[in-house]
N, C-alpha and C positions, 0 to 999 in steps of 0.2 A: 901266725895266729892266721898267715889268706889261706891256707888247708881248709882247719877247723868252718872259719866260715866260708869256704866253698863248700866246706860237701853240709856243716851243721850251720846251715844262714838263719834259719826263723829258731836257733838253739840259745837259748836267755846265760843260762851259764856259760856258753862259748864267748859271749857278749862283755858280760860281767866279766868274767878273768880275766883273757883277752887289753880289759886297759890300759895293765898295769903292763905290757911290754905290750900296746900301741902308742901308750906317751915316753917307755925309754925307749921306742926305734925312734921315738920324734914325726911317723905318718897319722899326721894330723887328719886328715881323708878321713881314715879309717875310725878314728874315735871323735870324729863328728859323726860319723855314719849308726858307726856300735852305739854315745849315747842319743840319739834319734831313736836308736832302732828299741834299748831300751827301756825309754819314756814311747812310747808309742806302745808296745807291747806287752810290760811289764811295772809300766806303771808308774818309775822308779820318778825324784824328780834332785834332779839334781843343784838345782838357784845357781846360780852368781861363778860355784867353782872356785873355791877362797880359798884354801890351801894350797904352799905355797908346789904340791906334789900335778898342778896343774900354766905353773904362769906358763912353761914355752907353747901348747895350749893353745893359750889363753891373747897369747900375742899372735897365733895366724888367722886370716883373714878364715881357717874351719868354721872361728870358733866366736864364730859374729851375734849366733843366735841365742847364749850361754851367757853374753856383756853386759 
């Protein structure tokens, strides 16, 4: 994912598809950066991230904006 983001840092698809990988890797800083990018550039609204998939991220300091 780091290579994909380095090559295509403005690619909505890379950020969106990469979220699953970043969540599994518990790379909370990269998840935060992708969420912020997707909200700003693609107008996604992630809301409160209530699905259990987001549990580890929600407990990390990087998720403060989405709590």
